[in-house]
N, C-alpha and C positions, 0 to 999 in steps of 0.2 A: 783612365780612371784614377782617382786620387787614392792613395794608400791610407788604410786605417779608418775609413768612414763607412765601409760597407759591412753589414752583419754577416756572421758565419752562416754558410749555406750547407746544411748537414742532411744525412739520411733521416727521414721522418716516418713515423708510423701513425696512421689515422685509424682510430677504433670507433665503431658505431655501437650503439646500445643493442642493436640486433645481433651483434657478434661478428659482423664483417670487419676484416682488417685489410687496409690498403697500405702499400709502401710507396713512398715518393720522396721528394727532396723539399725542404722548407727551412725557414730560419728557426723553427721550433722543433725539438726532437720528437715530441708526441702531441697528438691532437685528438680530443674526444668529441664526437658529434652525436646528435640525437637521431638524425635521419640521413640515410645515404642512398645511393642509387639502387642498392639491393632491397630496401624496404620502403622507398618513397612511392606513394600511390600513382604518381604520374608515370613512373618507369615500370611498375609492376602491373598496372591495369586493374588493380583491385581497389575498391572503395575502402578507405580506412580513415577513421577519425583520429586526427593527431591533436591531442589535448596537451597544452602546455600550462602548467601551474593550475590545473583545475578550472580553467575558464569556462568550459562547456557546462560542467556540473553547476557552477555558480550561476550561469545564465539560466539554466533550467530551473534552479531553485527560486531565482528572483522572479521569473515570469510565469511560473506554473500557477494555475488557479487552484486554490484550496477549496473554494466553494463556488457553485455555479453563479454566473453573472446574473444580476438582477435586471429584469426588463425595465426599460425607461418608462417613467410615469409622466403623463401629460396633464 
């Protein structure tokens, strides 16, 4: 291996928004994530809507009908 070209490999703390904390090694000392194995629907088996930046609410507002659809006229 060449000297001086590899990044520093240090103890790292990964923190999830659900409160779970994992300790590992990485080139970054701390990492913040939104979803981890403790709260991800695939691992927990619970249906959970994961909304990033309000996309679901924006979709519902855009495609919700405010008035009933008019029947087609021939």
